[in-house]
C-alpha positions in Angstrom: -9.0 15.6 -16.9 -10.7 13.1 -15.4 -7.3 11.1 -15.0 -5.7 14.2 -13.3 -9.3 14.3 -10.4 -8.4 10.7 -10.2 -4.6 11.7 -9.3 -5.6 14.3 -6.8 -8.2 12.1 -5.5 -5.8 9.2 -4.7 -3.2 11.1 -2.9 -5.8 12.5 -1.0 -6.6 9.4 0.6 -3.4 9.2 2.6 -4.7 6.5 5.5 -5.7 4.1 3.2 -1.7 4.5 1.6 -0.6 4.5 5.5 -2.8 1.5 6.2 -1.7 -0.6 3.5 1.8 -0.4 3.8 2.0 -0.9 7.8 0.4 -4.1 6.7 3.1 -5.0 4.4 5.4 -4.2 7.0 4.0 -6.6 9.2 6.8 -9.0 10.8 4.2 -12.0 11.5 3.5 -12.4 8.3 5.3 -13.6 5.4 6.7 -10.7 2.8 4.6 -11.3 -0.1 0.7 -10.9 0.2 -2.2 -11.5 -2.3 -4.1 -9.0 -3.5 -7.7 -10.8 -2.1 -5.6 -11.1 1.4 -5.1 -7.7 2.0 -8.3 -6.5 0.9 -9.5 -8.9 4.0 -7.6 -7.6 6.3 -8.7 -3.6 5.5 -12.3 -4.6 5.9 -13.2 -1.1 7.5 -11.6 0.3 3.6 -13.3 0.5 0.5 -11.7 -1.3 -2.6 -11.5 2.0 -5.0 -9.5 3.4 -2.0 -7.5 0.4 -1.4 -6.8 0.5 -5.5 -5.9 4.2 -5.6 -3.6 3.7 -2.4 -2.3 1.0 -4.1 -1.8 2.6 -7.4 0.2 5.5 -5.8 2.5 3.7 -3.6 3.4 1.5 -6.7 4.2 4.7 -8.6 6.3 6.0 -5.8 8.3 2.6 -5.6 7.6 2.1 -2.1 5.0 -1.2 -3.0 5.7 -4.0 -5.6 2.9 -5.6 -7.8 2.9 -8.5 -9.8 0.0 -9.9 -10.6 -2.3 -10.8 -7.7 0.6 -10.7 -5.3 2.2 -7.3 -3.2 5.3 -6.4 -1.1 6.6 -3.5 0.4 9.6 -2.5 -1.9 13.2 -2.8 -0.6 13.5 0.8 0.4 10.3 0.3 2.4 11.7 -2.0 4.4 14.9 -0.5 4.6 13.4 2.6 5.8 11.3 0.7 8.5 14.7 -1.0 9.5 16.0 2.4 10.3 13.0 3.2 12.6 12.0 5.9 10.5 8.4 4.0 9.8 6.1 3.7 12.4 2.8 3.9 14.4 
């Protein structure tokens, strides 16, 4: 059952997911982020929490990961355009 516990723990950290998504949707940054760049911006969040949050967001189709590059999905950008995502 370790995988189930990890999934619950990852989903429980919604704060990290929100922070990551808001970073990826910034309008003062190019669409694609390097993982190391995101980690540097999220200095207050531990690496395991970032990894769990990214995994959850990717599984939900909110974040697209390709190698070291990540970005918000087209659906996330559309929700941002509709002003459904905000601080």
